[in-house]
Each structure stands twice: as structure tokens, then as C-alpha cells.
C-alpha positions in Angstrom: 0.0 0.0 0.0 1.4 3.4 -1.0 1.5 5.9 1.9 -0.8 8.9 1.7 0.9 12.1 0.5 2.3 14.1 3.4 2.3 11.0 5.8 5.5 11.5 7.9 5.2 8.5 10.2 8.0 5.9 10.4 5.8 3.3 8.6 5.3 5.7 5.7 9.0 6.1 5.3 9.7 2.4 4.9 10.3 1.0 1.4 7.6 -1.0 -0.4 7.7 -4.7 0.1 10.4 -6.3 -2.0 12.4 -3.0 -2.3 15.5 -1.9 -0.5 16.4 1.7 0.2 20.0 2.6 1.0 20.1 5.3 3.7 22.7 6.6 6.1 23.1 4.9 9.5 21.8 8.1 11.1 18.6 8.0 9.1 18.1 4.3 9.7 18.5 4.8 13.5 15.9 7.6 13.3 13.3 5.3 11.7 13.9 2.5 14.2 13.5 4.9 17.1 10.3 6.4 15.7 8.9 2.9 15.2 9.7 2.0 18.8 8.0 5.2 20.0 4.9 4.5 17.9 4.7 0.8 19.1 5.0 1.9 22.7 2.3 4.5 22.3 -0.1 2.1 20.6 -2.9 1.0 23.0 -3.0 -2.7 23.9 -6.5 -4.1 23.5 -7.3 -6.3 26.5 -10.6 -7.9 27.6 -12.3 -5.9 30.3 -12.1 -7.8 33.6 -14.3 -7.6 36.6 -11.7 -7.6 39.4 -13.1 -8.4 42.9 -11.2 -7.8 46.0 -12.0 -9.0 49.6 -11.0 -6.5 52.3 -9.7 -8.1 55.5 -6.6 -10.2 54.9 -6.5 -9.2 51.2 -6.2 -5.5 50.9 -6.0 -4.8 54.7 -3.6 -6.1 57.3 -4.7 -6.9 60.8 -3.8 -3.4 62.0 -6.1 -1.9 59.3 -3.2 -0.7 57.2 -3.2 -1.2 53.4 -1.3 -4.0 51.8 1.9 -2.8 50.2 1.4 -1.4 46.7 -2.3 -2.1 46.5 -3.4 1.5 45.8 -1.0 1.9 42.9 -1.9 -1.5 41.5 -5.6 -0.8 41.6 -5.0 2.5 39.8 -2.9 0.5 37.2 -5.8 -1.9 36.7 -8.2 1.0 36.1 -5.9 2.5 33.6 -5.8 -0.8 31.8 -9.6 -0.6 31.5 -10.7 -3.1 34.2 -13.5 -2.7 36.7 -12.2 -3.0 40.3 -14.7 -3.6 43.1 -15.1 -4.9 46.6 -16.9 -8.0 47.9 -16.7 -8.3 51.7 -18.4 -9.7 54.8 -18.4 -6.2 56.3 -21.5 -4.0 56.4 -21.6 -0.9 54.3 -20.6 1.2 57.3 -17.3 -0.7 57.5 -16.7 -0.7 53.8 -17.1 2.9 52.6 -13.8 4.1 54.2 -11.9 1.3 52.4 -13.2 2.5 49.0 -11.9 6.0 49.9 -8.5 4.6 50.9 -8.2 2.7 47.7 -9.4 5.7 45.7 -12.1 3.8 43.9 -15.9 4.4 43.4 -17.0 1.2 41.6 -20.5 1.0 40.2 -21.4 -1.8 42.6 -20.2 -3.0 46.0 -21.1 -6.4 47.5 -21.4 -6.3 51.3 -22.5 -8.6 54.1 -21.2 -11.7 52.3 -23.5 -11.2 49.3 -26.7 -10.4 51.2 -26.4 -6.7 50.3 -25.5 -5.3 46.9 -25.1 -1.5 46.7 -25.2 0.6 43.6 -23.4 3.9 43.2 -25.4 7.1 43.3 -22.7 9.8 43.6 -19.1 8.8 42.9 -17.6 12.0 44.2 -19.1 11.6 47.7 -19.2 7.8 47.6 -23.0 7.7 48.0 -24.6 4.3 47.4 -28.1 2.9 47.6 -29.1 -0.6 48.6 -29.8 -2.1 45.2 -30.5 -5.7 46.2 -31.0 -7.1 49.7 -31.5 -10.8 50.9 -33.1 -11.5 54.3 -34.0 -14.4 56.6 -35.7 -15.1 59.9 -32.8 -15.4 62.4 -34.8 -16.7 65.5 -34.0 -20.4 65.1 -30.2 -19.9 64.5 -29.9 -17.3 67.3 -31.6 -19.6 69.8 -29.5 -22.6 68.7 -26.2 -20.7 69.0 -27.1 -19.0 72.3 -27.6 -22.4 73.8 -24.0 -23.4 73.0 -22.4 -19.9 73.2 -24.2 -18.0 76.0 -21.2 -15.6 76.5 -20.7 -14.7 72.9 -21.4 -11.3 71.4 -24.2 -11.1 68.8 -24.9 -8.6 66.1 -27.6 -8.5 63.3 -27.9 -6.3 60.3 -31.4 -5.2 59.3 -32.6 -4.7 55.7 -32.1 -0.9 55.9 -28.6 -1.2 57.2 -29.3 -0.7 60.8 -27.3 -2.9 63.1 -28.3 -4.2 66.5 -25.8 -5.8 69.0 -25.7 -7.3 72.4 -22.3 -6.3 73.7 -19.5 -4.0 72.6 -16.6 -5.4 70.7 -13.5 -3.4 69.7 -13.3 -5.2 66.3 -16.8 -4.1 65.3 -17.5 -0.8 63.6 -20.6 0.2 65.6 -21.2 3.6 63.9 -25.0 4.1 63.8 -25.5 0.7 65.6 -27.7 0.2 68.6 -27.2 -2.0 71.7 -30.3 -4.1 72.5 -31.4 -7.1 74.6 -30.7 -10.5 73.0 -34.4 -11.2 72.4 -34.7 -8.1 70.2 -32.2 -9.4 67.7 -34.7 -11.8 66.3 -37.7 -9.5 66.2 -37.6 -9.0 62.5 -35.9 -10.4 59.4 -32.2 -9.7 59.0 -29.5 -9.7 56.3 -26.8 -11.1 58.4 -26.0 -12.5 61.9 -22.5 -12.2 63.4 -21.4 -14.2 66.4 -18.0 -13.6 68.1 -16.8 -15.6 71.0 -13.4 -14.2 72.1 -12.7 -17.1 74.4 -13.0 -19.6 71.6 -10.3 -20.6 69.1 -11.1 -20.7 65.3 -11.1 -24.5 65.3 -13.5 -24.5 68.2 -16.0 -22.6 66.0 -15.4 -24.9 63.0 -16.1 -28.0 65.2 -19.2 -26.4 66.8 -20.8 -25.6 63.5 -20.1 -29.1 62.3 -21.5 -30.6 65.4 -24.8 -28.7 65.8 -25.5 -28.1 62.1 -26.9 -24.9 60.8 -29.8 -25.4 58.5 -31.6 -23.0 56.2 -28.7 -20.5 56.3 -25.3 -20.0 54.8 -22.3 -19.5 57.1 -18.6 -18.9 57.2 -16.1 -19.1 60.1 -13.6 -16.3 60.2 -9.9 -16.3 61.0 -10.7 -15.5 64.6 -13.6 -17.0 66.6 -16.0 -15.2 64.3 -19.1 -16.7 62.7 -20.9 -15.0 59.8 -24.4 -16.2 58.9 -26.3 -15.2 55.7 -29.6 -16.3 54.1 -29.6 -19.8 52.7 -27.8 -20.0 49.3 -26.4 -16.6 49.6 -22.7 -15.8 49.4 -20.3 -13.4 47.7 -20.7 -15.4 44.5 -24.4 -14.9 44.3 -24.1 -11.2 44.8 -21.3 -10.9 42.3 -23.3 -12.8 39.6 -26.0 -10.1 39.8 -23.3 -7.5 39.4 -21.6 -9.2 36.5 -24.9 -9.6 34.7 -25.9 -6.0 35.2 -22.5 -4.8 33.9 -22.6 -7.1 30.9 -19.2 -8.7 31.6 -18.5 -12.1 30.2 -18.5 -14.8 33.0 -15.0 -15.8 32.0 -13.7 -12.3 32.4 -13.7 -12.4 36.2 -10.8 -12.3 38.7 -11.5 -12.7 42.4 -9.0 -12.4 45.2 -9.6 -13.4 48.9 -8.2 -15.1 51.9 -11.0 -16.5 54.0 -13.7 -19.1 54.2 -16.3 -16.6 53.3 -14.5 -16.3 49.9 -15.1 -19.9 49.0 -18.4 -19.1 47.4 -16.9 -16.5 45.0 -14.0 -18.7 44.3 -16.3 -21.5 43.2 -18.5 -19.1 41.2 -15.5 -17.6 39.3 -13.9 -21.0 38.5 -17.1 -22.6 37.4 -17.6 -19.9 34.9 -14.1 -19.9 33.5 -12.7 -17.0 35.5 -9.8 -16.8 37.9 -9.7 -17.2 41.7 -6.6 -16.3 43.6 -6.0 -17.0 47.3 -3.7 -15.1 49.6 -0.7 -17.1 50.8 -1.6 -16.7 54.5 -5.2 -18.0 54.1 -6.3 -21.4 55.6 -5.3 -24.5 53.7 -8.9 -25.2 52.6 -9.1 -21.7 51.1 -5.8 -22.1 49.2 -6.9 -25.5 48.0 -10.2 -24.1 46.6 -8.5 -21.4 44.5 -7.0 -21.8 41.1 -3.9 -19.7 42.1 -2.1 -18.5 45.1 -0.3 -15.1 45.5 1.9 -13.7 48.1 0.6 -12.8 51.6 -1.2 -9.6 52.4 1.9 -8.4 54.2 4.0 -9.0 51.1 1.6 -7.2 48.7 0.0 -10.2 47.1 -2.9 -8.3 45.5 -0.5 -5.8 44.0 1.5 -8.6 42.5 -1.5 -10.1 40.7 -2.8 -6.7 39.4 0.5 -5.6 38.2 0.8 -8.7 36.0 -2.4 -7.9 34.1 
């Protein structure tokens, strides 16, 4: 193809196929340098990914500081054209500040282990509305657990985001939450039940749940003596599938990263649909086994390593 008149690009200055032009070394070097510049400047076309990050143990360390390099890596992923969002067991009250720290305002956020999906209203002020909410009757599970863990602290999240709790716990964000008698926790349908027994070890909780059985609910044991209970069949994966469908992203173009048992649902969801699931190195063995890949620990910047490689 003959270059258009006046085209001064390096490609236009190359000889036609089958021809050889003799030029000075200086001129040849100039053409090579210009080709390199044009190649570097050309945009790389990549499939848009839905990148989903857990919070605690994934982007946050135990002291609530950010994993090394994660903010810059998230910015890099955005520049590459991907959608980066959060899926967490936290309520919205405990999630909003993390979005601000990561400097993101995704269109959707999955909270309360998939029971609450929020949609962005105002990105500048991080205003979100409760777009989809799942609930269940908590009375049976509360009664069952209270019989085995009478000294535990209990918290429930109501459909409007209000949280009710029995005793203060330093690890809980209790902004806009209200202390109530235990019997009031089950007075209405809830999105989520949280049970914390500081005197118990993590394995104690795992064994207790296996022994007593929890029917008609979904549950996950945390890295401390922490039990999260959601409506039956609801987990991060179910919430994320709603988001993926709404955004029109191909099921195979999903990357999820997490470290805990409450991430197992989204790992399974991603892998079954041809996506990627990455576990943090410090996560429990069963979590690492469930993932398709393992990255470095949260302390070592595991999320940044994955996102930088995109």
C-alpha cells in the first residue's frame, strides 16, 4: 500500500515490500527509534475484567493498614480498562472508608457476604443505595447458637442497614449501631448475623458448626472466633453474579482475590464460569486448595503482584 501524501510516520518512510532503500546509518536509526515510539504508544487491546477484592486479609492487614502497593496496583488496573470492586463480609458502614482509601468508586459493592449489593449514586461523595437485599428469619439460628455460646457477642444487620448488637466489641464498627437485649435481635428479618466468642479458638467454632448443624442459612467461620451467617444459598458469588450480569461482563472475564472461608463461594463461582480465583498465601489451607492460584501474603503485597501482572 502506498502511503498517503504528506504522511511523515515511520511506517510511511519504509520502502515498499520487495524493495531496498539505502540510507545513512543516522537515518536508519531515526526510523527505528520512531517505530519504537509508535509501538510503545499504541494502545493494547485487553478484555475488560471484573476484578473483585476481599478486604480483611486481602487489601488490609490486621492493623487496618493497606497491603503494600495495593493503591497503585488498583490504579494501574483501572488505567488498563478493568472494573475493580469490593466483595466483603463487612457491612456498608465498615466498607465505605476502604473505598476511599483505595481511591475507587465502583458502580457496585457487595457487602454482608453477598446479602447486600449496593449501587453507586454519587461517585464524588461515595454515595450508594441498597440495590439488592436478601433477608432471613434469624430466630432459630440465634436460639441454637445462644444455647451453645451463651457468653458470645451477637450482632444482626437489618434490611435498611441498621445494626443491633448485644455487647460492645472493639473489632466491630458500631457507627450508627444500637445496643439491644438479645431477644430483640430476632424480632424481624435480617440480612446477616455475626457471632463472636473471644474465648473460643477458630477451630472450636469450626467444630461447633459441624456438630450442631446450621440449616436454612449460609455461614462462614472467620480467621478468629467469628461466625458470619447469611440467608440460605447466599454468598459473595451470588451477589457478584448479579453485578456481572448488570455490567454485561463475560463470565470468564472475572478475577476474584480473597483469603478467608467466606471467599469460597466467590472462588467457586469464578472458577465454574471460566474465571480466575486467587487465594492469599496466609489463608487457611482449605481456602488455598479451593483457589486456582495462590499469590503472596497480604503483608508481602499479594494483591499488587496479581494486578501488576495484568
